[in-house]
mmCIF file of the N, C-alpha and C atoms, coordinates in Angstrom:
data_MODEL
# 
_entry.id   MODEL 
# 
loop_
_atom_site.group_PDB 
_atom_site.id 
_atom_site.type_symbol 
_atom_site.label_atom_id 
_atom_site.label_alt_id 
_atom_site.label_comp_id 
_atom_site.label_asym_id 
_atom_site.label_entity_id 
_atom_site.label_seq_id 
_atom_site.pdbx_PDB_ins_code 
_atom_site.Cartn_x 
_atom_site.Cartn_y 
_atom_site.Cartn_z 
_atom_site.occupancy 
_atom_site.B_iso_or_equiv 
_atom_site.pdbx_formal_charge 
_atom_site.auth_seq_id 
_atom_site.auth_comp_id 
_atom_site.auth_asym_id 
_atom_site.auth_atom_id 
_atom_site.pdbx_PDB_model_num 
ATOM 1   N N  . MET A 1 1  ? 74.449 17.086 -36.978 1.00 0.00 ? 1  MET A N  1 
ATOM 2   C CA . MET A 1 1  ? 75.354 15.971 -36.956 1.00 0.00 ? 1  MET A CA 1 
ATOM 3   C C  . MET A 1 1  ? 75.685 15.588 -35.524 1.00 0.00 ? 1  MET A C  1 
ATOM 4   N N  . ARG A 1 2  ? 75.847 16.571 -34.682 1.00 0.00 ? 2  ARG A N  1 
ATOM 5   C CA . ARG A 1 2  ? 76.133 16.255 -33.278 1.00 0.00 ? 2  ARG A CA 1 
ATOM 6   C C  . ARG A 1 2  ? 74.956 15.519 -32.642 1.00 0.00 ? 2  ARG A C  1 
ATOM 7   N N  . HIS A 1 3  ? 73.753 15.886 -33.022 1.00 0.00 ? 3  HIS A N  1 
ATOM 8   C CA . HIS A 1 3  ? 72.577 15.182 -32.501 1.00 0.00 ? 3  HIS A CA 1 
ATOM 9   C C  . HIS A 1 3  ? 72.597 13.719 -32.947 1.00 0.00 ? 3  HIS A C  1 
ATOM 10  N N  . LEU A 1 4  ? 72.898 13.474 -34.205 1.00 0.00 ? 4  LEU A N  1 
ATOM 11  C CA . LEU A 1 4  ? 72.974 12.096 -34.683 1.00 0.00 ? 4  LEU A CA 1 
ATOM 12  C C  . LEU A 1 4  ? 74.091 11.337 -33.982 1.00 0.00 ? 4  LEU A C  1 
ATOM 13  N N  . LEU A 1 5  ? 75.182 12.016 -33.691 1.00 0.00 ? 5  LEU A N  1 
ATOM 14  C CA . LEU A 1 5  ? 76.270 11.384 -32.948 1.00 0.00 ? 5  LEU A CA 1 
ATOM 15  C C  . LEU A 1 5  ? 75.807 10.998 -31.549 1.00 0.00 ? 5  LEU A C  1 
ATOM 16  N N  . ARG A 1 6  ? 75.034 11.868 -30.908 1.00 0.00 ? 6  ARG A N  1 
ATOM 17  C CA . ARG A 1 6  ? 74.483 11.528 -29.584 1.00 0.00 ? 6  ARG A CA 1 
ATOM 18  C C  . ARG A 1 6  ? 73.558 10.325 -29.686 1.00 0.00 ? 6  ARG A C  1 
ATOM 19  N N  . MET A 1 7  ? 72.793 10.257 -30.757 1.00 0.00 ? 7  MET A N  1 
ATOM 20  C CA . MET A 1 7  ? 71.908 9.098  -30.947 1.00 0.00 ? 7  MET A CA 1 
ATOM 21  C C  . MET A 1 7  ? 72.731 7.827  -31.136 1.00 0.00 ? 7  MET A C  1 
ATOM 22  N N  . ALA A 1 8  ? 73.824 7.922  -31.867 1.00 0.00 ? 8  ALA A N  1 
ATOM 23  C CA . ALA A 1 8  ? 74.691 6.764  -32.093 1.00 0.00 ? 8  ALA A CA 1 
ATOM 24  C C  . ALA A 1 8  ? 75.314 6.281  -30.791 1.00 0.00 ? 8  ALA A C  1 
ATOM 25  N N  . ALA A 1 9  ? 75.499 7.185  -29.837 1.00 0.00 ? 9  ALA A N  1 
ATOM 26  C CA . ALA A 1 9  ? 76.066 6.803  -28.544 1.00 0.00 ? 9  ALA A CA 1 
ATOM 27  C C  . ALA A 1 9  ? 75.158 5.833  -27.794 1.00 0.00 ? 9  ALA A C  1 
ATOM 28  N N  . HIS A 1 10 ? 73.885 5.769  -28.161 1.00 0.00 ? 10 HIS A N  1 
ATOM 29  C CA . HIS A 1 10 ? 72.923 4.869  -27.523 1.00 0.00 ? 10 HIS A CA 1 
ATOM 30  C C  . HIS A 1 10 ? 72.668 3.624  -28.372 1.00 0.00 ? 10 HIS A C  1 
ATOM 31  N N  . SER A 1 11 ? 73.589 3.319  -29.261 1.00 0.00 ? 11 SER A N  1 
ATOM 32  C CA . SER A 1 11 ? 73.370 2.208  -30.199 1.00 0.00 ? 11 SER A CA 1 
ATOM 33  C C  . SER A 1 11 ? 73.258 0.858  -29.503 1.00 0.00 ? 11 SER A C  1 
ATOM 34  N N  . GLY A 1 12 ? 73.792 0.735  -28.303 1.00 0.00 ? 12 GLY A N  1 
ATOM 35  C CA . GLY A 1 12 ? 73.650 -0.522 -27.567 1.00 0.00 ? 12 GLY A CA 1 
ATOM 36  C C  . GLY A 1 12 ? 72.206 -0.862 -27.273 1.00 0.00 ? 12 GLY A C  1 
ATOM 37  N N  . ARG A 1 13 ? 71.398 0.150  -27.073 1.00 0.00 ? 13 ARG A N  1 
ATOM 38  C CA . ARG A 1 13 ? 69.970 -0.063 -26.802 1.00 0.00 ? 13 ARG A CA 1 
ATOM 39  C C  . ARG A 1 13 ? 69.116 0.028  -28.057 1.00 0.00 ? 13 ARG A C  1 
ATOM 40  N N  . THR A 1 14 ? 69.521 0.884  -28.978 1.00 0.00 ? 14 THR A N  1 
ATOM 41  C CA . THR A 1 14 ? 68.666 1.170  -30.135 1.00 0.00 ? 14 THR A CA 1 
ATOM 42  C C  . THR A 1 14 ? 69.105 0.488  -31.427 1.00 0.00 ? 14 THR A C  1 
ATOM 43  N N  . ASN A 1 15 ? 70.346 -0.005 -31.472 1.00 0.00 ? 15 ASN A N  1 
ATOM 44  C CA . ASN A 1 15 ? 70.936 -0.593 -32.672 1.00 0.00 ? 15 ASN A CA 1 
ATOM 45  C C  . ASN A 1 15 ? 71.040 0.423  -33.814 1.00 0.00 ? 15 ASN A C  1 
ATOM 46  N N  . MET A 1 16 ? 71.009 1.694  -33.470 1.00 0.00 ? 16 MET A N  1 
ATOM 47  C CA . MET A 1 16 ? 71.151 2.747  -34.469 1.00 0.00 ? 16 MET A CA 1 
ATOM 48  C C  . MET A 1 16 ? 72.542 3.354  -34.348 1.00 0.00 ? 16 MET A C  1 
ATOM 49  N N  . HIS A 1 17 ? 73.532 2.588  -34.782 1.00 0.00 ? 17 HIS A N  1 
ATOM 50  C CA . HIS A 1 17 ? 74.899 3.085  -34.769 1.00 0.00 ? 17 HIS A CA 1 
ATOM 51  C C  . HIS A 1 17 ? 75.103 3.978  -35.992 1.00 0.00 ? 17 HIS A C  1 
ATOM 52  N N  . ALA A 1 18 ? 76.298 4.510  -36.145 1.00 0.00 ? 18 ALA A N  1 
ATOM 53  C CA . ALA A 1 18 ? 76.563 5.499  -37.200 1.00 0.00 ? 18 ALA A CA 1 
ATOM 54  C C  . ALA A 1 18 ? 76.158 4.997  -38.582 1.00 0.00 ? 18 ALA A C  1 
ATOM 55  N N  . ARG A 1 19 ? 76.434 3.751  -38.894 1.00 0.00 ? 19 ARG A N  1 
ATOM 56  C CA . ARG A 1 19 ? 76.097 3.223  -40.223 1.00 0.00 ? 19 ARG A CA 1 
ATOM 57  C C  . ARG A 1 19 ? 74.585 3.209  -40.447 1.00 0.00 ? 19 ARG A C  1 
ATOM 58  N N  . ASN A 1 20 ? 73.824 2.741  -39.471 1.00 0.00 ? 20 ASN A N  1 
ATOM 59  C CA . ASN A 1 20 ? 72.367 2.711  -39.640 1.00 0.00 ? 20 ASN A CA 1 
ATOM 60  C C  . ASN A 1 20 ? 71.789 4.123  -39.722 1.00 0.00 ? 20 ASN A C  1 
ATOM 61  N N  . LEU A 1 21 ? 72.286 5.014  -38.895 1.00 0.00 ? 21 LEU A N  1 
ATOM 62  C CA . LEU A 1 21 ? 71.816 6.402  -38.959 1.00 0.00 ? 21 LEU A CA 1 
ATOM 63  C C  . LEU A 1 21 ? 72.144 7.018  -40.313 1.00 0.00 ? 21 LEU A C  1 
ATOM 64  N N  . ALA A 1 22 ? 73.311 6.712  -40.828 1.00 0.00 ? 22 ALA A N  1 
ATOM 65  C CA . ALA A 1 22 ? 73.707 7.239  -42.139 1.00 0.00 ? 22 ALA A CA 1 
ATOM 66  C C  . ALA A 1 22 ? 72.791 6.727  -43.239 1.00 0.00 ? 22 ALA A C  1 
ATOM 67  N N  . ILE A 1 23 ? 72.443 5.462  -43.189 1.00 0.00 ? 23 ILE A N  1 
ATOM 68  C CA . ILE A 1 23 ? 71.557 4.885  -44.206 1.00 0.00 ? 23 ILE A CA 1 
ATOM 69  C C  . ILE A 1 23 ? 70.197 5.577  -44.186 1.00 0.00 ? 23 ILE A C  1 
ATOM 70  N N  . VAL A 1 24 ? 69.700 5.841  -42.988 1.00 0.00 ? 24 VAL A N  1 
ATOM 71  C CA . VAL A 1 24 ? 68.373 6.459  -42.848 1.00 0.00 ? 24 VAL A CA 1 
ATOM 72  C C  . VAL A 1 24 ? 68.392 7.938  -43.230 1.00 0.00 ? 24 VAL A C  1 
ATOM 73  N N  . TRP A 1 25 ? 69.409 8.667  -42.782 1.00 0.00 ? 25 TRP A N  1 
ATOM 74  C CA . TRP A 1 25 ? 69.430 10.117 -42.942 1.00 0.00 ? 25 TRP A CA 1 
ATOM 75  C C  . TRP A 1 25 ? 70.102 10.620 -44.206 1.00 0.00 ? 25 TRP A C  1 
ATOM 76  N N  . ALA A 1 26 ? 70.966 9.838  -44.818 1.00 0.00 ? 26 ALA A N  1 
ATOM 77  C CA . ALA A 1 26 ? 71.741 10.307 -45.980 1.00 0.00 ? 26 ALA A CA 1 
ATOM 78  C C  . ALA A 1 26 ? 70.885 10.862 -47.120 1.00 0.00 ? 26 ALA A C  1 
ATOM 79  N N  . PRO A 1 27 ? 69.819 10.176 -47.533 1.00 0.00 ? 27 PRO A N  1 
ATOM 80  C CA . PRO A 1 27 ? 69.041 10.727 -48.651 1.00 0.00 ? 27 PRO A CA 1 
ATOM 81  C C  . PRO A 1 27 ? 68.440 12.104 -48.362 1.00 0.00 ? 27 PRO A C  1 
ATOM 82  N N  . ASN A 1 28 ? 68.186 12.401 -47.095 1.00 0.00 ? 28 ASN A N  1 
ATOM 83  C CA . ASN A 1 28 ? 67.640 13.706 -46.736 1.00 0.00 ? 28 ASN A CA 1 
ATOM 84  C C  . ASN A 1 28 ? 68.728 14.760 -46.557 1.00 0.00 ? 28 ASN A C  1 
ATOM 85  N N  . LEU A 1 29 ? 69.858 14.353 -46.019 1.00 0.00 ? 29 LEU A N  1 
ATOM 86  C CA . LEU A 1 29 ? 70.942 15.301 -45.763 1.00 0.00 ? 29 LEU A CA 1 
ATOM 87  C C  . LEU A 1 29 ? 71.718 15.658 -47.022 1.00 0.00 ? 29 LEU A C  1 
ATOM 88  N N  . LEU A 1 30 ? 71.859 14.706 -47.923 1.00 0.00 ? 30 LEU A N  1 
ATOM 89  C CA . LEU A 1 30 ? 72.639 14.920 -49.148 1.00 0.00 ? 30 LEU A CA 1 
ATOM 90  C C  . LEU A 1 30 ? 71.768 14.711 -50.384 1.00 0.00 ? 30 LEU A C  1 
ATOM 91  N N  . ARG A 1 31 ? 70.691 15.396 -50.402 1.00 0.00 ? 31 ARG A N  1 
ATOM 92  C CA . ARG A 1 31 ? 69.732 15.269 -51.497 1.00 0.00 ? 31 ARG A CA 1 
ATOM 93  C C  . ARG A 1 31 ? 70.347 15.704 -52.823 1.00 0.00 ? 31 ARG A C  1 
ATOM 94  N N  . SER A 1 32 ? 70.103 14.935 -53.857 1.00 0.00 ? 32 SER A N  1 
ATOM 95  C CA . SER A 1 32 ? 70.665 15.221 -55.166 1.00 0.00 ? 32 SER A CA 1 
ATOM 96  C C  . SER A 1 32 ? 69.563 15.623 -56.140 1.00 0.00 ? 32 SER A C  1 
ATOM 97  N N  . ARG A 1 33 ? 69.563 16.869 -56.525 1.00 0.00 ? 33 ARG A N  1 
ATOM 98  C CA . ARG A 1 33 ? 68.557 17.340 -57.484 1.00 0.00 ? 33 ARG A CA 1 
ATOM 99  C C  . ARG A 1 33 ? 68.756 16.700 -58.860 1.00 0.00 ? 33 ARG A C  1 
ATOM 100 N N  . ASP A 1 34 ? 70.015 16.416 -59.215 1.00 0.00 ? 34 ASP A N  1 
ATOM 101 C CA . ASP A 1 34 ? 70.293 15.762 -60.498 1.00 0.00 ? 34 ASP A CA 1 
ATOM 102 C C  . ASP A 1 34 ? 69.640 14.382 -60.555 1.00 0.00 ? 34 ASP A C  1 
ATOM 103 N N  . ILE A 1 35 ? 69.733 13.658 -59.459 1.00 0.00 ? 35 ILE A N  1 
ATOM 104 C CA . ILE A 1 35 ? 69.133 12.324 -59.410 1.00 0.00 ? 35 ILE A CA 1 
ATOM 105 C C  . ILE A 1 35 ? 67.609 12.441 -59.511 1.00 0.00 ? 35 ILE A C  1 
ATOM 106 N N  . GLU A 1 36 ? 67.040 13.370 -58.779 1.00 0.00 ? 36 GLU A N  1 
ATOM 107 C CA . GLU A 1 36 ? 65.584 13.557 -58.815 1.00 0.00 ? 36 GLU A CA 1 
ATOM 108 C C  . GLU A 1 36 ? 65.119 13.996 -60.196 1.00 0.00 ? 36 GLU A C  1 
ATOM 109 N N  . ALA A 1 37 ? 65.855 14.898 -60.827 1.00 0.00 ? 37 ALA A N  1 
ATOM 110 C CA . ALA A 1 37 ? 65.458 15.428 -62.135 1.00 0.00 ? 37 ALA A CA 1 
ATOM 111 C C  . ALA A 1 37 ? 65.553 14.374 -63.231 1.00 0.00 ? 37 ALA A C  1 
ATOM 112 N N  . SER A 1 38 ? 66.570 13.523 -63.150 1.00 0.00 ? 38 SER A N  1 
ATOM 113 C CA . SER A 1 38 ? 66.748 12.531 -64.206 1.00 0.00 ? 38 SER A CA 1 
ATOM 114 C C  . SER A 1 38 ? 65.888 11.295 -63.996 1.00 0.00 ? 38 SER A C  1 
ATOM 115 N N  . GLY A 1 39 ? 65.295 11.177 -62.820 1.00 0.00 ? 39 GLY A N  1 
ATOM 116 C CA . GLY A 1 39 ? 64.417 10.047 -62.567 1.00 0.00 ? 39 GLY A CA 1 
ATOM 117 C C  . GLY A 1 39 ? 65.157 8.726  -62.436 1.00 0.00 ? 39 GLY A C  1 
ATOM 118 N N  . PHE A 1 40 ? 66.368 8.761  -61.862 1.00 0.00 ? 40 PHE A N  1 
ATOM 119 C CA . PHE A 1 40 ? 67.129 7.516  -61.653 1.00 0.00 ? 40 PHE A CA 1 
ATOM 120 C C  . PHE A 1 40 ? 66.274 6.520  -60.896 1.00 0.00 ? 40 PHE A C  1 
ATOM 121 N N  . ASN A 1 41 ? 66.401 5.278  -61.259 1.00 0.00 ? 41 ASN A N  1 
ATOM 122 C CA . ASN A 1 41 ? 65.736 4.227  -60.498 1.00 0.00 ? 41 ASN A CA 1 
ATOM 123 C C  . ASN A 1 41 ? 66.622 2.991  -60.520 1.00 0.00 ? 41 ASN A C  1 
ATOM 124 N N  . GLY A 1 42 ? 66.260 2.010  -59.776 1.00 0.00 ? 42 GLY A N  1 
ATOM 125 C CA . GLY A 1 42 ? 67.000 0.758  -59.781 1.00 0.00 ? 42 GLY A CA 1 
ATOM 126 C C  . GLY A 1 42 ? 68.419 0.890  -59.278 1.00 0.00 ? 42 GLY A C  1 
ATOM 127 N N  . THR A 1 43 ? 69.337 0.328  -60.029 1.00 0.00 ? 43 THR A N  1 
ATOM 128 C CA . THR A 1 43 ? 70.730 0.240  -59.613 1.00 0.00 ? 43 THR A CA 1 
ATOM 129 C C  . THR A 1 43 ? 71.376 1.608  -59.445 1.00 0.00 ? 43 THR A C  1 
ATOM 130 N N  . ALA A 1 44 ? 71.127 2.528  -60.335 1.00 0.00 ? 44 ALA A N  1 
ATOM 131 C CA . ALA A 1 44 ? 71.745 3.857  -60.248 1.00 0.00 ? 44 ALA A CA 1 
ATOM 132 C C  . ALA A 1 44 ? 71.306 4.577  -58.973 1.00 0.00 ? 44 ALA A C  1 
ATOM 133 N N  . ALA A 1 45 ? 70.034 4.507  -58.652 1.00 0.00 ? 45 ALA A N  1 
ATOM 134 C CA . ALA A 1 45 ? 69.533 5.153  -57.439 1.00 0.00 ? 45 ALA A CA 1 
ATOM 135 C C  . ALA A 1 45 ? 70.126 4.490  -56.204 1.00 0.00 ? 45 ALA A C  1 
ATOM 136 N N  . PHE A 1 46 ? 70.223 3.175  -56.207 1.00 0.00 ? 46 PHE A N  1 
ATOM 137 C CA . PHE A 1 46 ? 70.817 2.462  -55.083 1.00 0.00 ? 46 PHE A CA 1 
ATOM 138 C C  . PHE A 1 46 ? 72.269 2.874  -54.887 1.00 0.00 ? 46 PHE A C  1 
ATOM 139 N N  . MET A 1 47 ? 73.018 2.984  -55.957 1.00 0.00 ? 47 MET A N  1 
ATOM 140 C CA . MET A 1 47 ? 74.426 3.370  -55.868 1.00 0.00 ? 47 MET A CA 1 
ATOM 141 C C  . MET A 1 47 ? 74.559 4.795  -55.339 1.00 0.00 ? 47 MET A C  1 
ATOM 142 N N  . GLU A 1 48 ? 73.679 5.686  -55.749 1.00 0.00 ? 48 GLU A N  1 
ATOM 143 C CA . GLU A 1 48 ? 73.719 7.066  -55.266 1.00 0.00 ? 48 GLU A CA 1 
ATOM 144 C C  . GLU A 1 48 ? 73.462 7.107  -53.759 1.00 0.00 ? 48 GLU A C  1 
ATOM 145 N N  . VAL A 1 49 ? 72.465 6.377  -53.290 1.00 0.00 ? 49 VAL A N  1 
ATOM 146 C CA . VAL A 1 49 ? 72.162 6.334  -51.861 1.00 0.00 ? 49 VAL A CA 1 
ATOM 147 C C  . VAL A 1 49 ? 73.324 5.708  -51.103 1.00 0.00 ? 49 VAL A C  1 
ATOM 148 N N  . ARG A 1 50 ? 73.947 4.716  -51.685 1.00 0.00 ? 50 ARG A N  1 
ATOM 149 C CA . ARG A 1 50 ? 75.110 4.071  -51.044 1.00 0.00 ? 50 ARG A CA 1 
ATOM 150 C C  . ARG A 1 50 ? 76.240 5.081  -50.854 1.00 0.00 ? 50 ARG A C  1 
ATOM 151 N N  . VAL A 1 51 ? 76.541 5.859  -51.866 1.00 0.00 ? 51 VAL A N  1 
ATOM 152 C CA . VAL A 1 51 ? 77.587 6.875  -51.760 1.00 0.00 ? 51 VAL A CA 1 
ATOM 153 C C  . VAL A 1 51 ? 77.200 7.911  -50.705 1.00 0.00 ? 51 VAL A C  1 
ATOM 154 N N  . GLN A 1 52 ? 75.969 8.346  -50.725 1.00 0.00 ? 52 GLN A N  1 
ATOM 155 C CA . GLN A 1 52 ? 75.503 9.323  -49.742 1.00 0.00 ? 52 GLN A CA 1 
ATOM 156 C C  . GLN A 1 52 ? 75.657 8.780  -48.321 1.00 0.00 ? 52 GLN A C  1 
ATOM 157 N N  . SER A 1 53 ? 75.292 7.524  -48.103 1.00 0.00 ? 53 SER A N  1 
ATOM 158 C CA . SER A 1 53 ? 75.376 6.960  -46.759 1.00 0.00 ? 53 SER A CA 1 
ATOM 159 C C  . SER A 1 53 ? 76.827 6.813  -46.302 1.00 0.00 ? 53 SER A C  1 
ATOM 160 N N  . ILE A 1 54 ? 77.732 6.511  -47.214 1.00 0.00 ? 54 ILE A N  1 
ATOM 161 C CA . ILE A 1 54 ? 79.151 6.417  -46.861 1.00 0.00 ? 54 ILE A CA 1 
ATOM 162 C C  . ILE A 1 54 ? 79.667 7.786  -46.422 1.00 0.00 ? 54 ILE A C  1 
ATOM 163 N N  . VAL A 1 55 ? 79.272 8.823  -47.135 1.00 0.00 ? 55 VAL A N  1 
ATOM 164 C CA . VAL A 1 55 ? 79.710 10.181 -46.786 1.00 0.00 ? 55 VAL A CA 1 
ATOM 165 C C  . VAL A 1 55 ? 79.155 10.584 -45.420 1.00 0.00 ? 55 VAL A C  1 
ATOM 166 N N  . VAL A 1 56 ? 77.888 10.334 -45.177 1.00 0.00 ? 56 VAL A N  1 
ATOM 167 C CA . VAL A 1 56 ? 77.282 10.707 -43.893 1.00 0.00 ? 56 VAL A CA 1 
ATOM 168 C C  . VAL A 1 56 ? 77.908 9.891  -42.763 1.00 0.00 ? 56 VAL A C  1 
ATOM 169 N N  . GLU A 1 57 ? 78.166 8.619  -42.988 1.00 0.00 ? 57 GLU A N  1 
ATOM 170 C CA . GLU A 1 57 ? 78.821 7.812  -41.959 1.00 0.00 ? 57 GLU A CA 1 
ATOM 171 C C  . GLU A 1 57 ? 80.213 8.367  -41.637 1.00 0.00 ? 57 GLU A C  1 
ATOM 172 N N  . PHE A 1 58 ? 80.952 8.752  -42.665 1.00 0.00 ? 58 PHE A N  1 
ATOM 173 C CA . PHE A 1 58 ? 82.267 9.353  -42.454 1.00 0.00 ? 58 PHE A CA 1 
ATOM 174 C C  . PHE A 1 58 ? 82.142 10.621 -41.612 1.00 0.00 ? 58 PHE A C  1 
ATOM 175 N N  . ILE A 1 59 ? 81.201 11.472 -41.960 1.00 0.00 ? 59 ILE A N  1 
ATOM 176 C CA . ILE A 1 59 ? 81.009 12.713 -41.207 1.00 0.00 ? 59 ILE A CA 1 
ATOM 177 C C  . ILE A 1 59 ? 80.665 12.404 -39.757 1.00 0.00 ? 59 ILE A C  1 
ATOM 178 N N  . LEU A 1 60 ? 79.775 11.430 -39.537 1.00 0.00 ? 60 LEU A N  1 
ATOM 179 C CA . LEU A 1 60 ? 79.381 11.082 -38.174 1.00 0.00 ? 60 LEU A CA 1 
ATOM 180 C C  . LEU A 1 60 ? 80.550 10.549 -37.355 1.00 0.00 ? 60 LEU A C  1 
ATOM 181 N N  . THR A 1 61 ? 81.416 9.792  -37.975 1.00 0.00 ? 61 THR A N  1 
ATOM 182 C CA . THR A 1 61 ? 82.538 9.227  -37.229 1.00 0.00 ? 61 THR A CA 1 
ATOM 183 C C  . THR A 1 61 ? 83.676 10.233 -37.031 1.00 0.00 ? 61 THR A C  1 
ATOM 184 N N  . HIS A 1 62 ? 83.578 11.389 -37.696 1.00 0.00 ? 62 HIS A N  1 
ATOM 185 C CA . HIS A 1 62 ? 84.617 12.417 -37.569 1.00 0.00 ? 62 HIS A CA 1 
ATOM 186 C C  . HIS A 1 62 ? 84.032 13.795 -37.202 1.00 0.00 ? 62 HIS A C  1 
ATOM 187 N N  . VAL A 1 63 ? 82.920 13.811 -36.503 1.00 0.00 ? 63 VAL A N  1 
ATOM 188 C CA . VAL A 1 63 ? 82.243 15.061 -36.159 1.00 0.00 ? 63 VAL A CA 1 
ATOM 189 C C  . VAL A 1 63 ? 83.179 16.009 -35.412 1.00 0.00 ? 63 VAL A C  1 
ATOM 190 N N  . GLU A 1 64 ? 83.889 15.493 -34.432 1.00 0.00 ? 64 GLU A N  1 
ATOM 191 C CA . GLU A 1 64 ? 84.745 16.363 -33.620 1.00 0.00 ? 64 GLU A CA 1 
ATOM 192 C C  . GLU A 1 64 ? 85.839 17.018 -34.452 1.00 0.00 ? 64 GLU A C  1 
ATOM 193 N N  . GLN A 1 65 ? 86.397 16.303 -35.416 1.00 0.00 ? 65 GLN A N  1 
ATOM 194 C CA . GLN A 1 65 ? 87.453 16.862 -36.242 1.00 0.00 ? 65 GLN A CA 1 
ATOM 195 C C  . GLN A 1 65 ? 86.909 17.837 -37.286 1.00 0.00 ? 65 GLN A C  1 
ATOM 196 N N  . LEU A 1 66 ? 85.715 17.574 -37.789 1.00 0.00 ? 66 LEU A N  1 
ATOM 197 C CA . LEU A 1 66 ? 85.139 18.394 -38.857 1.00 0.00 ? 66 LEU A CA 1 
ATOM 198 C C  . LEU A 1 66 ? 84.442 19.653 -38.341 1.00 0.00 ? 66 LEU A C  1 
ATOM 199 N N  . PHE A 1 67 ? 83.822 19.557 -37.172 1.00 0.00 ? 67 PHE A N  1 
ATOM 200 C CA . PHE A 1 67 ? 83.060 20.694 -36.675 1.00 0.00 ? 67 PHE A CA 1 
ATOM 201 C C  . PHE A 1 67 ? 83.671 21.177 -35.375 1.00 0.00 ? 67 PHE A C  1 
# 
């Protein structure tokens, strides 16, 4: 998480601020076996990824307090 925070610090050049990093990394960091096992697709899968990205964005914006 600290590494992703360092990457977000360069968002002026890369446009990879906390929200974009969360969207990219959330499915890997917060993998859901239930979602994979049930074969969610479409709207349900999108909503799951959305929740995951919100959680990762929150963690990234509060790294110092959490870790």
